[in-house]
All heavy atoms as TSV, in Angstrom:
chain	resi	resn	atom	element	x	y	z
A	1	MET	N	N	-6.778	-40.092	29.647
A	1	MET	CA	C	-6.794	-40.952	28.490
A	1	MET	C	C	-7.008	-42.401	28.964
A	1	MET	O	O	-6.211	-42.921	29.727
A	1	MET	CB	C	-5.453	-40.805	27.719
A	1	MET	CG	C	-5.230	-41.882	26.712
A	1	MET	SD	S	-3.724	-41.720	25.709
A	1	MET	CE	C	-2.434	-41.654	26.925
A	2	ALA	N	N	-8.078	-43.025	28.504
A	2	ALA	CA	C	-8.303	-44.432	28.825
A	2	ALA	C	C	-7.427	-45.288	27.933
A	2	ALA	O	O	-7.333	-45.077	26.744
A	2	ALA	CB	C	-9.773	-44.752	28.583
A	3	ALA	N	N	-6.794	-46.273	28.533
A	3	ALA	CA	C	-5.906	-47.151	27.775
A	3	ALA	C	C	-6.162	-48.604	28.208
A	3	ALA	O	O	-6.354	-48.872	29.382
A	3	ALA	CB	C	-4.462	-46.803	28.029
A	4	ASP	N	N	-6.185	-49.491	27.235
A	4	ASP	CA	C	-6.327	-50.934	27.503
A	4	ASP	C	C	-5.013	-51.617	27.178
A	4	ASP	O	O	-4.527	-51.521	26.042
A	4	ASP	CB	C	-7.452	-51.519	26.630
A	4	ASP	CG	C	-8.804	-50.993	26.967
A	4	ASP	OD1	O	-9.126	-50.860	28.182
A	4	ASP	OD2	O	-9.574	-50.684	26.026
A	5	LEU	N	N	-4.458	-52.291	28.145
A	5	LEU	CA	C	-3.182	-53.004	27.943
A	5	LEU	C	C	-3.437	-54.192	27.008
A	5	LEU	O	O	-4.263	-55.038	27.289
A	5	LEU	CB	C	-2.630	-53.481	29.264
A	5	LEU	CG	C	-1.228	-54.069	29.221
A	5	LEU	CD1	C	-0.203	-53.051	28.773
A	5	LEU	CD2	C	-0.866	-54.583	30.610
A	6	VAL	N	N	-2.720	-54.247	25.893
A	6	VAL	CA	C	-2.870	-55.313	24.910
A	6	VAL	C	C	-1.772	-56.351	25.078
A	6	VAL	O	O	-2.006	-57.553	24.928
A	6	VAL	CB	C	-2.784	-54.719	23.453
A	6	VAL	CG1	C	-2.809	-55.819	22.424
A	6	VAL	CG2	C	-3.925	-53.717	23.234
A	7	LEU	N	N	-0.564	-55.898	25.412
A	7	LEU	CA	C	0.584	-56.805	25.563
A	7	LEU	C	C	1.492	-56.277	26.652
A	7	LEU	O	O	1.758	-55.087	26.724
A	7	LEU	CB	C	1.364	-56.876	24.244
A	7	LEU	CG	C	2.696	-57.630	24.283
A	7	LEU	CD1	C	2.429	-59.147	24.216
A	7	LEU	CD2	C	3.594	-57.244	23.167
A	8	HIS	N	N	1.941	-57.202	27.504
A	8	HIS	CA	C	2.997	-56.882	28.483
A	8	HIS	C	C	3.847	-58.114	28.649
A	8	HIS	O	O	3.386	-59.120	29.173
A	8	HIS	CB	C	2.403	-56.410	29.795
A	8	HIS	CG	C	3.468	-56.050	30.771
A	8	HIS	ND1	N	3.249	-56.046	32.134
A	8	HIS	CD2	C	4.762	-55.671	30.605
A	8	HIS	CE1	C	4.357	-55.660	32.747
A	8	HIS	NE2	N	5.289	-55.422	31.855
A	9	GLU	N	N	5.076	-58.023	28.183
A	9	GLU	CA	C	6.005	-59.121	28.345
A	9	GLU	C	C	7.269	-58.584	29.003
A	9	GLU	O	O	7.778	-57.539	28.611
A	9	GLU	CB	C	6.363	-59.754	27.026
A	9	GLU	CG	C	5.259	-60.558	26.435
A	9	GLU	CD	C	5.699	-61.417	25.249
A	9	GLU	OE1	O	6.873	-61.838	25.201
A	9	GLU	OE2	O	4.872	-61.620	24.365
A	10	LYS	N	N	7.749	-59.293	29.992
A	10	LYS	CA	C	8.969	-58.903	30.686
A	10	LYS	C	C	9.839	-60.139	30.804
A	10	LYS	O	O	9.417	-61.135	31.362
A	10	LYS	CB	C	8.629	-58.346	32.082
A	10	LYS	CG	C	9.821	-57.781	32.809
A	10	LYS	CD	C	9.374	-57.120	34.097
A	10	LYS	CE	C	10.529	-56.495	34.836
A	10	LYS	NZ	N	10.080	-55.788	36.053
A	11	ILE	N	N	11.028	-60.012	30.244
A	11	ILE	CA	C	11.965	-61.134	30.218
A	11	ILE	C	C	13.198	-60.696	31.018
A	11	ILE	O	O	13.803	-59.665	30.686
A	11	ILE	CB	C	12.359	-61.517	28.781
A	11	ILE	CG1	C	11.114	-61.897	27.982
A	11	ILE	CG2	C	13.408	-62.625	28.788
A	11	ILE	CD1	C	11.325	-61.874	26.498
A	12	THR	N	N	13.553	-61.483	32.015
A	12	THR	CA	C	14.779	-61.194	32.759
A	12	THR	C	C	15.773	-62.318	32.506
A	12	THR	O	O	15.472	-63.505	32.730
A	12	THR	CB	C	14.492	-61.086	34.274
A	12	THR	OG1	O	13.517	-60.042	34.470
A	12	THR	CG2	C	15.754	-60.759	35.045
A	13	GLU	N	N	16.906	-61.954	31.965
A	13	GLU	CA	C	17.935	-62.919	31.643
A	13	GLU	C	C	18.610	-63.441	32.909
A	13	GLU	O	O	18.475	-62.817	33.975
A	13	GLU	CB	C	18.992	-62.276	30.741
A	13	GLU	CG	C	18.434	-61.711	29.453
A	13	GLU	CD	C	19.410	-60.857	28.696
A	13	GLU	OE1	O	20.391	-60.318	29.311
A	13	GLU	OE2	O	19.266	-60.738	27.467
A	14	GLU	N	N	19.318	-64.540	32.801
A	14	GLU	CA	C	20.045	-65.073	33.961
A	14	GLU	C	C	21.001	-64.043	34.562
A	14	GLU	O	O	21.236	-64.035	35.761
A	14	GLU	CB	C	20.804	-66.326	33.563
A	14	GLU	CG	C	19.916	-67.514	33.344
A	14	GLU	CD	C	20.703	-68.777	33.006
A	14	GLU	OE1	O	21.886	-68.882	33.408
A	14	GLU	OE2	O	20.135	-69.645	32.314
A	15	SER	N	N	21.531	-63.191	33.719
A	15	SER	CA	C	22.488	-62.161	34.148
A	15	SER	C	C	21.783	-61.002	34.906
A	15	SER	O	O	22.432	-60.156	35.513
A	15	SER	CB	C	23.215	-61.592	32.938
A	15	SER	OG	O	22.303	-60.980	32.078
A	16	GLY	N	N	20.446	-60.991	34.849
A	16	GLY	CA	C	19.680	-59.945	35.504
A	16	GLY	C	C	19.237	-58.830	34.576
A	16	GLY	O	O	18.468	-57.959	34.964
A	17	ASN	N	N	19.714	-58.821	33.340
A	17	ASN	CA	C	19.286	-57.828	32.356
A	17	ASN	C	C	17.816	-58.084	31.993
A	17	ASN	O	O	17.356	-59.216	31.999
A	17	ASN	CB	C	20.143	-57.879	31.111
A	17	ASN	CG	C	21.609	-57.643	31.422
A	17	ASN	OD1	O	21.922	-56.999	32.395
A	17	ASN	ND2	N	22.481	-58.161	30.597
A	18	THR	N	N	17.092	-57.003	31.684
A	18	THR	CA	C	15.665	-57.112	31.460
A	18	THR	C	C	15.267	-56.503	30.115
A	18	THR	O	O	15.744	-55.416	29.764
A	18	THR	CB	C	14.908	-56.379	32.569
A	18	THR	OG1	O	15.237	-56.975	33.816
A	18	THR	CG2	C	13.405	-56.486	32.397
A	19	ILE	N	N	14.356	-57.171	29.455
A	19	ILE	CA	C	13.702	-56.678	28.242
A	19	ILE	C	C	12.220	-56.576	28.600
A	19	ILE	O	O	11.639	-57.550	29.076
A	19	ILE	CB	C	13.896	-57.611	27.025
A	19	ILE	CG1	C	15.371	-57.769	26.722
A	19	ILE	CG2	C	13.095	-57.109	25.827
A	19	ILE	CD1	C	15.653	-58.960	25.809
A	20	GLU	N	N	11.607	-55.397	28.365
A	20	GLU	CA	C	10.206	-55.266	28.670
A	20	GLU	C	C	9.495	-54.590	27.510
A	20	GLU	O	O	9.947	-53.578	26.985
A	20	GLU	CB	C	10.010	-54.450	29.953
A	20	GLU	CG	C	8.583	-54.433	30.430
A	20	GLU	CD	C	8.444	-53.878	31.859
A	20	GLU	OE1	O	9.387	-53.219	32.335
A	20	GLU	OE2	O	7.394	-54.095	32.444
A	21	MET	N	N	8.360	-55.175	27.123
A	21	MET	CA	C	7.525	-54.645	26.020
A	21	MET	C	C	6.121	-54.414	26.547
A	21	MET	O	O	5.555	-55.265	27.227
A	21	MET	CB	C	7.442	-55.649	24.895
A	21	MET	CG	C	8.790	-56.021	24.298
A	21	MET	SD	S	8.629	-57.328	23.049
A	21	MET	CE	C	8.481	-58.759	24.134
A	22	LYS	N	N	5.573	-53.252	26.168
A	22	LYS	CA	C	4.169	-52.963	26.537
A	22	LYS	C	C	3.491	-52.284	25.356
A	22	LYS	O	O	4.094	-51.449	24.668
A	22	LYS	CB	C	4.096	-52.013	27.721
A	22	LYS	CG	C	4.611	-52.564	29.027
A	22	LYS	CD	C	4.467	-51.542	30.125
A	22	LYS	CE	C	5.036	-52.036	31.434
A	22	LYS	NZ	N	4.940	-51.019	32.499
A	23	ILE	N	N	2.272	-52.665	25.118
A	23	ILE	CA	C	1.431	-52.047	24.075
A	23	ILE	C	C	0.039	-51.791	24.673
A	23	ILE	O	O	-0.540	-52.693	25.261
A	23	ILE	CB	C	1.308	-52.902	22.795
A	23	ILE	CG1	C	2.680	-53.161	22.190
A	23	ILE	CG2	C	0.405	-52.231	21.782
A	23	ILE	CD1	C	2.663	-54.136	21.032
A	24	TRP	N	N	-0.440	-50.570	24.512
A	24	TRP	CA	C	-1.756	-50.207	24.960
A	24	TRP	C	C	-2.595	-49.753	23.765
A	24	TRP	O	O	-2.100	-49.091	22.862
A	24	TRP	CB	C	-1.716	-49.033	25.918
A	24	TRP	CG	C	-0.994	-49.217	27.185
A	24	TRP	CD1	C	-1.489	-49.617	28.398
A	24	TRP	CD2	C	0.407	-48.992	27.399
A	24	TRP	NE1	N	-0.503	-49.662	29.333
A	24	TRP	CE2	C	0.682	-49.294	28.765
A	24	TRP	CE3	C	1.472	-48.608	26.591
A	24	TRP	CZ2	C	1.946	-49.174	29.325
A	24	TRP	CZ3	C	2.742	-48.494	27.135
A	24	TRP	CH2	C	2.960	-48.765	28.473
A	25	ARG	N	N	-3.879	-50.054	23.754
A	25	ARG	CA	C	-4.820	-49.512	22.805
A	25	ARG	C	C	-5.372	-48.220	23.445
A	25	ARG	O	O	-5.835	-48.262	24.578
A	25	ARG	CB	C	-5.950	-50.494	22.472
A	25	ARG	CG	C	-6.931	-49.945	21.453
A	25	ARG	CD	C	-7.928	-50.985	20.985
A	25	ARG	NE	N	-7.242	-51.896	20.091
A	25	ARG	CZ	C	-7.097	-53.204	20.314
A	25	ARG	NH1	N	-7.589	-53.753	21.392
A	25	ARG	NH2	N	-6.455	-53.964	19.457
A	26	VAL	N	N	-5.271	-47.129	22.742
A	26	VAL	CA	C	-5.720	-45.835	23.261
A	26	VAL	C	C	-6.668	-45.181	22.248
A	26	VAL	O	O	-6.654	-45.548	21.069
A	26	VAL	CB	C	-4.507	-44.900	23.526
A	26	VAL	CG1	C	-3.591	-45.469	24.584
A	26	VAL	CG2	C	-3.738	-44.602	22.259
A	27	PRO	N	N	-7.446	-44.214	22.697
A	27	PRO	CA	C	-8.330	-43.506	21.743
A	27	PRO	C	C	-7.488	-42.774	20.676
A	27	PRO	O	O	-6.433	-42.270	20.969
A	27	PRO	CB	C	-9.050	-42.504	22.638
A	27	PRO	CG	C	-8.965	-43.048	24.008
A	27	PRO	CD	C	-7.649	-43.792	24.063
A	28	PHE	N	N	-8.028	-42.779	19.471
A	28	PHE	CA	C	-7.371	-42.015	18.390
A	28	PHE	C	C	-7.376	-40.538	18.734
A	28	PHE	O	O	-8.363	-40.003	19.276
A	28	PHE	CB	C	-8.086	-42.252	17.059
A	28	PHE	CG	C	-7.851	-43.610	16.487
A	28	PHE	CD1	C	-8.765	-44.624	16.753
A	28	PHE	CD2	C	-6.761	-43.861	15.709
A	28	PHE	CE1	C	-8.549	-45.888	16.220
A	28	PHE	CE2	C	-6.535	-45.121	15.169
A	28	PHE	CZ	C	-7.437	-46.124	15.434
A	29	SER	N	N	-6.263	-39.863	18.466
A	29	SER	CA	C	-6.185	-38.433	18.674
A	29	SER	C	C	-5.100	-37.897	17.721
A	29	SER	O	O	-4.408	-38.679	17.076
A	29	SER	CB	C	-5.811	-38.100	20.125
A	29	SER	OG	O	-4.468	-38.470	20.382
A	30	SER	N	N	-4.911	-36.596	17.722
A	30	SER	CA	C	-3.861	-36.042	16.843
A	30	SER	C	C	-2.474	-36.477	17.352
A	30	SER	O	O	-1.516	-36.493	16.604
A	30	SER	CB	C	-3.951	-34.514	16.813
A	30	SER	OG	O	-3.817	-34.002	18.135
A	31	HIS	N	N	-2.369	-36.862	18.629
A	31	HIS	CA	C	-1.102	-37.295	19.179
A	31	HIS	C	C	-0.912	-38.795	19.138
A	31	HIS	O	O	0.220	-39.294	19.254
A	31	HIS	CB	C	-0.978	-36.833	20.653
A	31	HIS	CG	C	-1.129	-35.368	20.810
A	31	HIS	ND1	N	-0.204	-34.446	20.327
A	31	HIS	CD2	C	-2.122	-34.619	21.355
A	31	HIS	CE1	C	-0.638	-33.223	20.601
A	31	HIS	NE2	N	-1.790	-33.316	21.210
A	32	MET	N	N	-2.008	-39.519	19.026
A	32	MET	CA	C	-1.986	-40.996	18.939
A	32	MET	C	C	-2.779	-41.452	17.739
A	32	MET	O	O	-3.809	-42.089	17.864
A	32	MET	CB	C	-2.523	-41.628	20.239
A	32	MET	CG	C	-1.697	-41.373	21.444
A	32	MET	SD	S	-0.138	-42.289	21.339
A	32	MET	CE	C	0.689	-41.676	22.797
A	33	SER	N	N	-2.303	-41.070	16.548
A	33	SER	CA	C	-3.075	-41.266	15.325
A	33	SER	C	C	-3.232	-42.728	14.941
A	33	SER	O	O	-4.097	-43.055	14.133
A	33	SER	CB	C	-2.430	-40.505	14.185
A	33	SER	OG	O	-1.096	-40.973	13.954
A	34	ARG	N	N	-2.429	-43.636	15.529
A	34	ARG	CA	C	-2.579	-45.060	15.200
A	34	ARG	C	C	-3.428	-45.784	16.240
A	34	ARG	O	O	-3.747	-46.945	16.037
A	34	ARG	CB	C	-1.191	-45.719	15.138
A	34	ARG	CG	C	-0.396	-45.212	13.924
A	34	ARG	CD	C	0.961	-45.761	13.953
A	34	ARG	NE	N	1.715	-44.987	14.953
A	34	ARG	CZ	C	3.021	-44.931	14.998
A	34	ARG	NH1	N	3.732	-45.630	14.210
A	34	ARG	NH2	N	3.623	-44.208	15.916
A	35	GLY	N	N	-3.773	-45.126	17.334
A	35	GLY	CA	C	-4.604	-45.759	18.346
A	35	GLY	C	C	-3.819	-46.715	19.243
A	35	GLY	O	O	-4.436	-47.481	19.971
A	36	PHE	N	N	-2.513	-46.640	19.194
A	36	PHE	CA	C	-1.680	-47.497	20.049
A	36	PHE	C	C	-0.571	-46.674	20.707
A	36	PHE	O	O	-0.043	-45.734	20.124
A	36	PHE	CB	C	-1.012	-48.616	19.243
A	36	PHE	CG	C	-1.960	-49.687	18.837
A	36	PHE	CD1	C	-2.524	-49.662	17.588
A	36	PHE	CD2	C	-2.284	-50.722	19.712
A	36	PHE	CE1	C	-3.417	-50.662	17.192
A	36	PHE	CE2	C	-3.182	-51.708	19.336
A	36	PHE	CZ	C	-3.744	-51.676	18.069
A	37	LYS	N	N	-0.267	-47.049	21.896
A	37	LYS	CA	C	0.893	-46.504	22.636
A	37	LYS	C	C	1.812	-47.697	22.908
A	37	LYS	O	O	1.326	-48.774	23.220
A	37	LYS	CB	C	0.433	-45.837	23.945
A	37	LYS	CG	C	1.563	-45.283	24.752
A	37	LYS	CD	C	1.009	-44.639	26.041
A	37	LYS	CE	C	2.174	-44.205	26.895
A	37	LYS	NZ	N	1.703	-43.571	28.158
A	38	TYR	N	N	3.125	-47.497	22.787
A	38	TYR	CA	C	4.029	-48.614	23.021
A	38	TYR	C	C	5.268	-48.219	23.796
A	38	TYR	O	O	5.619	-47.036	23.835
A	38	TYR	CB	C	4.416	-49.270	21.682
A	38	TYR	CG	C	5.267	-48.373	20.803
A	38	TYR	CD1	C	6.635	-48.341	20.945
A	38	TYR	CD2	C	4.687	-47.537	19.889
A	38	TYR	CE1	C	7.435	-47.495	20.166
A	38	TYR	CE2	C	5.443	-46.695	19.097
A	38	TYR	CZ	C	6.814	-46.679	19.262
A	38	TYR	OH	O	7.575	-45.847	18.469
A	39	SER	N	N	5.917	-49.200	24.341
A	39	SER	CA	C	7.159	-49.015	25.050
A	39	SER	C	C	7.997	-50.309	24.929
A	39	SER	O	O	7.468	-51.395	25.177
A	39	SER	CB	C	6.881	-48.706	26.513
A	39	SER	OG	O	8.072	-48.689	27.270
A	40	LEU	N	N	9.249	-50.191	24.582
A	40	LEU	CA	C	10.195	-51.297	24.506
A	40	LEU	C	C	11.478	-50.829	25.186
A	40	LEU	O	O	11.985	-49.763	24.828
A	40	LEU	CB	C	10.459	-51.710	23.071
A	40	LEU	CG	C	11.599	-52.697	22.817
A	40	LEU	CD1	C	11.300	-54.044	23.475
A	40	LEU	CD2	C	11.847	-52.859	21.347
A	41	VAL	N	N	11.983	-51.572	26.153
A	41	VAL	CA	C	13.153	-51.124	26.878
A	41	VAL	C	C	14.078	-52.305	27.185
A	41	VAL	O	O	13.638	-53.414	27.364
A	41	VAL	CB	C	12.724	-50.384	28.174
A	41	VAL	CG1	C	12.030	-51.320	29.142
A	41	VAL	CG2	C	13.880	-49.702	28.820
A	42	TYR	N	N	15.383	-52.018	27.172
A	42	TYR	CA	C	16.419	-52.982	27.565
A	42	TYR	C	C	17.187	-52.360	28.729
A	42	TYR	O	O	17.725	-51.265	28.600
A	42	TYR	CB	C	17.336	-53.292	26.406
A	42	TYR	CG	C	18.391	-54.332	26.710
A	42	TYR	CD1	C	18.012	-55.605	27.142
A	42	TYR	CD2	C	19.742	-54.049	26.606
A	42	TYR	CE1	C	18.969	-56.574	27.435
A	42	TYR	CE2	C	20.717	-55.015	26.879
A	42	TYR	CZ	C	20.306	-56.261	27.315
A	42	TYR	OH	O	21.244	-57.203	27.608
A	43	ILE	N	N	17.193	-53.067	29.868
A	43	ILE	CA	C	17.788	-52.529	31.083
A	43	ILE	C	C	18.924	-53.453	31.514
A	43	ILE	O	O	18.751	-54.666	31.602
A	43	ILE	CB	C	16.696	-52.466	32.212
A	43	ILE	CG1	C	15.592	-51.525	31.767
A	43	ILE	CG2	C	17.332	-52.023	33.540
A	43	ILE	CD1	C	14.387	-51.571	32.676
A	44	VAL	N	N	20.085	-52.849	31.808
A	44	VAL	CA	C	21.269	-53.576	32.304
A	44	VAL	C	C	21.682	-52.940	33.599
A	44	VAL	O	O	21.890	-51.704	33.676
A	44	VAL	CB	C	22.423	-53.491	31.256
A	44	VAL	CG1	C	23.676	-54.180	31.801
A	44	VAL	CG2	C	21.983	-54.122	29.942
A	45	ASN	N	N	21.837	-53.775	34.614
A	45	ASN	CA	C	22.251	-53.293	35.949
A	45	ASN	C	C	21.369	-52.123	36.422
A	45	ASN	O	O	21.858	-51.149	36.999
A	45	ASN	CB	C	23.725	-52.863	35.960
A	45	ASN	CG	C	24.647	-54.026	35.703
A	45	ASN	OD1	O	24.400	-55.134	36.148
A	45	ASN	ND2	N	25.699	-53.779	34.945
A	46	GLY	N	N	20.071	-52.200	36.165
A	46	GLY	CA	C	19.139	-51.180	36.610
A	46	GLY	C	C	19.131	-49.922	35.803
A	46	GLY	O	O	18.438	-48.972	36.118
A	47	GLU	N	N	19.915	-49.861	34.711
A	47	GLU	CA	C	19.984	-48.678	33.877
A	47	GLU	C	C	19.417	-48.945	32.493
A	47	GLU	O	O	19.762	-49.954	31.848
A	47	GLU	CB	C	21.475	-48.236	33.700
A	47	GLU	CG	C	21.662	-47.041	32.839
A	47	GLU	CD	C	23.128	-46.699	32.587
A	47	GLU	OE1	O	23.999	-47.278	33.256
A	47	GLU	OE2	O	23.380	-45.843	31.731
A	48	ARG	N	N	18.534	-48.045	32.016
A	48	ARG	CA	C	18.003	-48.211	30.663
A	48	ARG	C	C	19.114	-47.963	29.651
A	48	ARG	O	O	19.706	-46.865	29.621
A	48	ARG	CB	C	16.847	-47.209	30.420
A	48	ARG	CG	C	16.323	-47.310	28.993
A	48	ARG	CD	C	15.224	-46.311	28.702
A	48	ARG	NE	N	15.704	-44.962	28.925
A	48	ARG	CZ	C	14.921	-43.928	29.148
A	48	ARG	NH1	N	13.631	-44.075	29.242
A	48	ARG	NH2	N	15.427	-42.728	29.347
A	49	ILE	N	N	19.416	-48.966	28.850
A	49	ILE	CA	C	20.431	-48.822	27.814
A	49	ILE	C	C	19.809	-48.313	26.550
A	49	ILE	O	O	20.324	-47.380	25.914
A	49	ILE	CB	C	21.140	-50.165	27.544
A	49	ILE	CG1	C	21.812	-50.706	28.822
A	49	ILE	CG2	C	22.138	-50.062	26.414
A	49	ILE	CD1	C	22.865	-49.759	29.415
A	50	ILE	N	N	18.707	-48.910	26.132
A	50	ILE	CA	C	18.003	-48.450	24.934
A	50	ILE	C	C	16.491	-48.640	25.158
A	50	ILE	O	O	16.060	-49.591	25.814
A	50	ILE	CB	C	18.507	-49.137	23.661
A	50	ILE	CG1	C	17.954	-48.453	22.415
A	50	ILE	CG2	C	18.172	-50.659	23.693
A	50	ILE	CD1	C	18.713	-48.760	21.160
A	51	GLY	N	N	15.738	-47.716	24.605
A	51	GLY	CA	C	14.287	-47.811	24.715
A	51	GLY	C	C	13.628	-47.090	23.571
A	51	GLY	O	O	14.184	-46.156	23.011
A	52	TYR	N	N	12.462	-47.567	23.195
A	52	TYR	CA	C	11.656	-46.952	22.162
A	52	TYR	C	C	10.256	-46.754	22.703
A	52	TYR	O	O	9.724	-47.649	23.368
A	52	TYR	CB	C	11.585	-47.853	20.907
A	52	TYR	CG	C	12.896	-48.069	20.223
A	52	TYR	CD1	C	13.745	-49.120	20.607
A	52	TYR	CD2	C	13.309	-47.231	19.206
A	52	TYR	CE1	C	14.976	-49.333	19.982
A	52	TYR	CE2	C	14.535	-47.411	18.602
A	52	TYR	CZ	C	15.360	-48.459	18.967
A	52	TYR	OH	O	16.553	-48.657	18.335
A	53	ASP	N	N	9.654	-45.612	22.390
A	53	ASP	CA	C	8.275	-45.414	22.806
A	53	ASP	C	C	7.668	-44.290	21.992
A	53	ASP	O	O	8.353	-43.626	21.201
A	53	ASP	CB	C	8.170	-45.129	24.319
A	53	ASP	CG	C	8.818	-43.801	24.714
A	53	ASP	OD1	O	8.137	-42.792	24.640
A	53	ASP	OD2	O	10.001	-43.843	25.142
A	54	ASN	N	N	6.385	-44.065	22.197
A	54	ASN	CA	C	5.693	-42.978	21.495
A	54	ASN	C	C	4.870	-42.215	22.518
A	54	ASN	O	O	3.650	-42.124	22.431
A	54	ASN	CB	C	4.825	-43.494	20.339
A	54	ASN	CG	C	3.704	-44.398	20.782
A	54	ASN	OD1	O	3.738	-45.027	21.823
A	54	ASN	ND2	N	2.657	-44.456	19.952
A	55	ALA	N	N	5.546	-41.641	23.493
A	55	ALA	CA	C	4.887	-40.889	24.548
A	55	ALA	C	C	4.024	-39.809	23.946
A	55	ALA	O	O	4.357	-39.170	22.928
A	55	ALA	CB	C	5.928	-40.284	25.473
A	56	GLU	N	N	2.886	-39.536	24.606
A	56	GLU	CA	C	1.953	-38.533	24.110
A	56	GLU	C	C	2.654	-37.187	23.919
A	56	GLU	O	O	3.439	-36.750	24.736
A	56	GLU	CB	C	0.804	-38.399	25.094
A	56	GLU	CG	C	-0.322	-37.570	24.572
A	56	GLU	CD	C	-1.554	-37.606	25.430
A	56	GLU	OE1	O	-1.545	-38.316	26.453
A	56	GLU	OE2	O	-2.523	-36.912	25.086
A	57	ARG	N	N	2.364	-36.566	22.787
A	57	ARG	CA	C	2.861	-35.242	22.377
A	57	ARG	C	C	4.338	-35.255	22.004
A	57	ARG	O	O	4.900	-34.223	21.676
A	57	ARG	CB	C	2.609	-34.176	23.445
A	57	ARG	CG	C	1.166	-33.984	23.804
A	57	ARG	CD	C	0.947	-32.764	24.643
A	57	ARG	NE	N	-0.424	-32.706	25.153
A	57	ARG	CZ	C	-1.503	-32.363	24.461
A	57	ARG	NH1	N	-1.404	-32.055	23.195
A	57	ARG	NH2	N	-2.652	-32.330	25.035
A	58	ARG	N	N	4.976	-36.424	22.056
A	58	ARG	CA	C	6.401	-36.503	21.647
A	58	ARG	C	C	6.590	-37.428	20.483
A	58	ARG	O	O	7.654	-37.463	19.884
A	58	ARG	CB	C	7.243	-36.932	22.852
A	58	ARG	CG	C	7.264	-35.813	23.898
A	58	ARG	CD	C	7.860	-36.162	25.206
A	58	ARG	NE	N	9.146	-36.761	25.161
A	58	ARG	CZ	C	9.570	-37.618	26.089
A	58	ARG	NH1	N	8.814	-37.977	27.090
A	58	ARG	NH2	N	10.781	-38.130	26.031
A	59	GLY	N	N	5.633	-38.232	20.153
A	59	GLY	CA	C	5.681	-39.114	19.006
A	59	GLY	C	C	6.732	-40.234	19.192
A	59	GLY	O	O	7.262	-40.439	20.289
A	60	ASP	N	N	7.001	-40.927	18.111
A	60	ASP	CA	C	7.969	-42.031	18.116
A	60	ASP	C	C	9.353	-41.498	18.403
A	60	ASP	O	O	9.774	-40.514	17.761
A	60	ASP	CB	C	7.984	-42.750	16.776
A	60	ASP	CG	C	6.673	-43.363	16.398
A	60	ASP	OD1	O	5.998	-43.919	17.306
A	60	ASP	OD2	O	6.274	-43.268	15.237
A	61	HIS	N	N	10.039	-42.088	19.360
A	61	HIS	CA	C	11.416	-41.672	19.621
A	61	HIS	C	C	12.177	-42.776	20.324
A	61	HIS	O	O	11.614	-43.776	20.748
A	61	HIS	CB	C	11.438	-40.369	20.453
A	61	HIS	CG	C	10.781	-40.463	21.794
A	61	HIS	ND1	N	9.432	-40.429	21.959
A	61	HIS	CD2	C	11.316	-40.622	23.015
A	61	HIS	CE1	C	9.144	-40.537	23.258
A	61	HIS	NE2	N	10.287	-40.673	23.916
A	62	ARG	N	N	13.477	-42.565	20.385
A	62	ARG	CA	C	14.403	-43.549	20.967
A	62	ARG	C	C	15.169	-42.927	22.094
A	62	ARG	O	O	15.552	-41.761	22.033
A	62	ARG	CB	C	15.372	-44.034	19.887
A	62	ARG	CG	C	16.417	-44.986	20.409
A	62	ARG	CD	C	17.335	-45.409	19.322
A	62	ARG	NE	N	18.239	-44.312	19.016
A	62	ARG	CZ	C	19.416	-44.451	18.429
A	62	ARG	NH1	N	19.828	-45.641	18.066
A	62	ARG	NH2	N	20.165	-43.387	18.160
A	63	HIS	N	N	15.445	-43.737	23.097
A	63	HIS	CA	C	16.312	-43.351	24.192
A	63	HIS	C	C	17.542	-44.261	24.103
A	63	HIS	O	O	17.374	-45.480	24.117
A	63	HIS	CB	C	15.674	-43.576	25.562
A	63	HIS	CG	C	14.376	-42.841	25.732
A	63	HIS	ND1	N	14.294	-41.646	26.384
A	63	HIS	CD2	C	13.122	-43.150	25.347
A	63	HIS	CE1	C	13.043	-41.256	26.398
A	63	HIS	NE2	N	12.296	-42.140	25.792
A	64	PHE	N	N	18.708	-43.700	23.932
A	64	PHE	CA	C	19.953	-44.477	23.985
A	64	PHE	C	C	20.811	-43.898	25.087
A	64	PHE	O	O	21.322	-42.763	24.922
A	64	PHE	CB	C	20.663	-44.445	22.650
A	64	PHE	CG	C	21.923	-45.289	22.642
A	64	PHE	CD1	C	21.851	-46.653	22.713
A	64	PHE	CD2	C	23.151	-44.685	22.617
A	64	PHE	CE1	C	23.018	-47.437	22.744
A	64	PHE	CE2	C	24.321	-45.440	22.640
A	64	PHE	CZ	C	24.254	-46.809	22.702
A	65	ARG	N	N	20.915	-44.631	26.183
A	65	ARG	CA	C	21.552	-44.139	27.372
A	65	ARG	C	C	20.914	-42.813	27.744
A	65	ARG	O	O	19.732	-42.761	28.038
A	65	ARG	CB	C	23.054	-44.078	27.228
A	65	ARG	CG	C	23.622	-45.478	26.937
A	65	ARG	CD	C	25.065	-45.583	27.274
A	65	ARG	NE	N	25.593	-46.881	26.917
A	65	ARG	CZ	C	25.696	-47.895	27.764
A	65	ARG	NH1	N	25.329	-47.788	28.988
A	65	ARG	NH2	N	26.211	-49.060	27.340
A	66	ASP	N	N	21.609	-41.690	27.748
A	66	ASP	CA	C	21.052	-40.419	28.162
A	66	ASP	C	C	20.618	-39.543	26.984
A	66	ASP	O	O	20.272	-38.388	27.187
A	66	ASP	CB	C	22.100	-39.618	28.986
A	66	ASP	CG	C	22.397	-40.287	30.314
A	66	ASP	OD1	O	21.499	-41.054	30.822
A	66	ASP	OD2	O	23.492	-40.094	30.840
A	67	VAL	N	N	20.644	-40.086	25.775
A	67	VAL	CA	C	20.291	-39.292	24.583
A	67	VAL	C	C	18.919	-39.723	24.067
A	67	VAL	O	O	18.648	-40.912	23.873
A	67	VAL	CB	C	21.357	-39.491	23.499
A	67	VAL	CG1	C	20.960	-38.727	22.227
A	67	VAL	CG2	C	22.713	-39.051	23.968
A	68	GLU	N	N	18.068	-38.735	23.811
A	68	GLU	CA	C	16.761	-38.964	23.259
A	68	GLU	C	C	16.718	-38.409	21.838
A	68	GLU	O	O	17.139	-37.269	21.610
A	68	GLU	CB	C	15.689	-38.311	24.113
A	68	GLU	CG	C	14.281	-38.589	23.661
A	68	GLU	CD	C	13.258	-37.947	24.580
A	68	GLU	OE1	O	13.498	-37.861	25.804
A	68	GLU	OE2	O	12.230	-37.499	24.046
A	69	ALA	N	N	16.234	-39.191	20.903
A	69	ALA	CA	C	16.159	-38.737	19.509
A	69	ALA	C	C	14.873	-39.226	18.854
A	69	ALA	O	O	14.333	-40.219	19.220
A	69	ALA	CB	C	17.348	-39.238	18.724
């Protein structure tokens, strides 16, 4: 799958916590019907606390610590 990175922002707080956002333009498909793939994550002490993405074949979903919904 060819993907063009549209946005990539990474913010690291003074405390070391990180917020990272990525958006890619991807070909339209039954799995990527909007033509975009995205990822948003908040990391504390090297551990993902919360994240949102639309990984291929899994659609929009959230990661909260070890739980995916």
